[in-house]
C-alpha positions as CSV (number, residue, x, y, z in Angstrom):
1,M,18.0,76.2,-37.4
2,T,17.0,73.0,-38.4
3,N,17.4,70.0,-36.1
4,I,17.2,66.4,-37.1
5,G,16.9,63.7,-34.4
6,I,16.2,60.4,-34.8
7,T,16.1,57.8,-31.6
8,R,15.3,54.3,-32.0
9,D,14.7,51.2,-29.2
10,L,16.9,47.8,-30.4
11,H,15.6,45.6,-28.1
12,C,18.5,45.4,-25.4
13,W,20.0,48.7,-27.0
14,D,19.0,52.2,-27.5
15,M,20.5,54.6,-30.5
16,S,19.9,58.3,-31.3
17,L,21.3,60.3,-34.2
18,N,20.9,64.3,-33.7
19,W,22.2,66.0,-37.0
20,V,22.1,70.0,-37.7
21,P,22.3,70.1,-41.3
22,N,22.8,73.8,-42.4
23,G,24.0,77.5,-41.1
24,T,26.9,77.8,-39.0
25,L,26.1,75.5,-36.2
26,Q,26.6,72.5,-38.4
27,S,26.8,69.3,-36.6
28,W,25.8,65.4,-36.1
29,N,26.0,63.3,-33.0
30,F,25.4,59.6,-32.9
31,L,25.3,57.1,-30.3
32,I,24.8,53.7,-29.7
33,R,24.6,52.1,-25.9
34,V,23.2,49.4,-23.7
35,K,19.8,49.1,-21.7
36,A,21.3,47.0,-19.1
37,A,22.4,48.9,-15.7
38,V,24.7,46.5,-15.1
39,L,26.5,47.2,-18.7
40,G,25.7,51.3,-18.5
41,D,29.1,52.4,-19.5
42,L,29.6,50.2,-22.7
43,K,28.7,52.5,-25.4
44,Y,29.7,53.6,-28.6
45,E,29.6,57.7,-29.8
46,R,30.7,59.6,-32.7
47,R,29.9,63.6,-33.1
48,K,31.3,66.4,-35.0
49,D,30.6,69.5,-33.4
50,F,31.5,72.8,-35.5
51,H,34.3,73.7,-34.0
52,D,36.0,70.3,-35.9
53,T,37.1,70.8,-39.1
54,Y,37.7,67.3,-40.0
């Protein structure tokens, strides 16, 4: 199974993308979050698992 992962340090933010492009377990996950501990709950996440039909 092919798995592609990208992680970037955007100064105050962390960004990551994980993608499984082929096979029966096709999925992707995208996450951006703040590095500061005080704002640790501030994040944006999108994902599509192989269970999802959209």
